[in-house]
N, C-alpha and C positions, 0 to 999 in steps of 0.2 A: 343788414340788421335794421330793425325798426327803431323808431324814435322812442326813447324812454321818457315818459312824462315827468316833468320836473315838479316837485312839490315845494311850493313856497309858502311862506307865512301868510301871504295874501289869500292863496287858495284854501288854506286850512281855515282861516277866519271867515271866509265867504261861506264855506260849507257849514261851519258851526252856526253862523247867523241864520242860514236857511233852515237848519234843523230846529233851532230854537224858535224861529218864527212859526214853523209848522206845529211845533208842540204847543205854543201859546194859542194858536188858532183852534187846535183840537180841544184844549182846556176851556177856552171861551165857549165853544159849541156845547160842551158837556154842561157847563154852568148855566148856559142859557136854556138848555133842555130841561134841567132840573128845576130852575126857578119858574119856568112857564107852566109846569105841570104841578098843581097844588098837592095832589096826593103823593107824588114822588118827592116833592119838597118836604112834606111833613115826615115821611119815612127817613129821608136823609138827615133831617135835623135831629130826629130822635136817635138815630144810630150814632151820630156825632156826639150828642150829649151823653149817651150811654158809654161810648168809648172813653170820653174824657173822665167820666165818673169812675169807671173801672180803673183807668190809669192812676187817678188820684188815690183810690183805695189801695192799689198795689204799692204805691210810693209810701203811703201812710203806714202800711203794715211792715214795710221794710225798715221804716224808721222806728219800729217798736210799738206803734199804737195798735191797740186791739179794741174791738167793738164790745158793746155791752153783752151781746149774746155769746161771745167767745168763751168767757169764763175760765180761761187757761186750759191747759191740757188735762184731760180727765184720764185717770188710770182705769183700766179694765179690772174688774174684780175677777180673780181666778177662782175656780172651784176648788175647794180644799177636799182632798180625798181622805 
């Protein structure tokens, strides 16, 4: 029968370190690509700003705050027959 590989804490930590290092290098490449291209950088900044604003509005509305244009719920007027 063949040798079964032994899994030790050292091999697990080595594998996790390798995966994290590759992830960080990919992330660094993406950030470098975005920051070197001005048009792409502007689009990414606007999308991040819009996402943060939308998230803040969702949180504010869940806390019970309504905007000026909301005006509360309006009832539909039914037609009387």
